[in-house]
N, C-alpha and C positions, 0 to 999 in steps of 0.2 A: 183026543183029536189034536192033530198037529196044525201048524200054520198053513200048510199047503191045502189040507182038506177044508179049512175055514174059507179060503179063497175060492176053491172049487165048488163048494156048496152054496156060495153066495149068501152066507150068513149076514145078518144085519144087526148091528149093535149101535145104540145111541147113548150119548151122554148129553144131558139136558140141564138147563138152568131155569128155575122158576123164580119169580119175584113175587113176594107177598105184598099185595096192596095194603093189607091190614097192618103188618108190622115192619114193612120195608126191609125185610131180610131175604136172603137167598136160600134156595134149596137146590142142591146139585144131586142128580140121580142118574141111574143107568137102567136101560131096558132093551129088550129086543123088539118091542112093539110100542113105538112112541105114541101113536094115536090112542091106543087102548089105555096106556099108562096115564096120559093126560086126562082122559075121561075119568079114570079112577081118582085122580087128584081132585078134579072138579066136583065129583060126587061125594067127596069126603071119605073115601074108602081107604086112604093112606093115612095111617095113624100120625105120622110125623108132620103132616101138613093139614090135617083135618081142621084144626082150630086157627089156621093161618090164612084161610080163604077170605077173599078171592085171590087167585094166583094168576100170574101172567107168564107165559112162556117167552123168555127174552133171548134165549140162545140154545142151539143144539148142534151137535156134531155127529156125523155118521162114520162108522168104522166097519171094516169087513173082518177084523181080527178082534176077538174078545179080549185078549190080554192087553192090546193097545187101548181099547176102550176103557177097561178097568183102570189102567195106569193113568189115563187122562182124567177120569173121575177123581181118583185120589189126588192128583195134582191140583185140580180145580178146587178141591176142598181144603187144600193147604193155604197158609197165609199168603205165600207168594202167588200162587195160582189165583186166589180170590182177588188179590190186588191187580193182577194182570187182566183179569176179567172186567173188573170195575173200570180200568183205564180203556179197554177196548170198547166198552159199552157206555161210556160216560154220557153221550148225547141221549141215548135211550133212557138211561137212568135219570137224567135230569128231567126229561119229559114225564117220567113217572113220579117225580117229586122226591127222588132219593137225594139226600143232601150230604152224603159222605163220599162224594166222588173226589 
């Protein structure tokens, strides 16, 4: 599938950031169905977040191109991307008791 067909088919890709109330750490993920994926996290069906619940969705981004979404996910998982995210969400994180802002 090429970029033009991504746009024409109205594909939806989401990159999202969860904050663990339990351990005050982030989880960055990618999905095509955000509502369903958040439900899976909440129900403990995602191995990487199962023991880190409760989780709070603190940020998400919508893309129409899969490669752009995957690239953004990789960036947000990088040190620079994570720091940029912390700066952009510093007020939200302060409200949640995160002290590494």
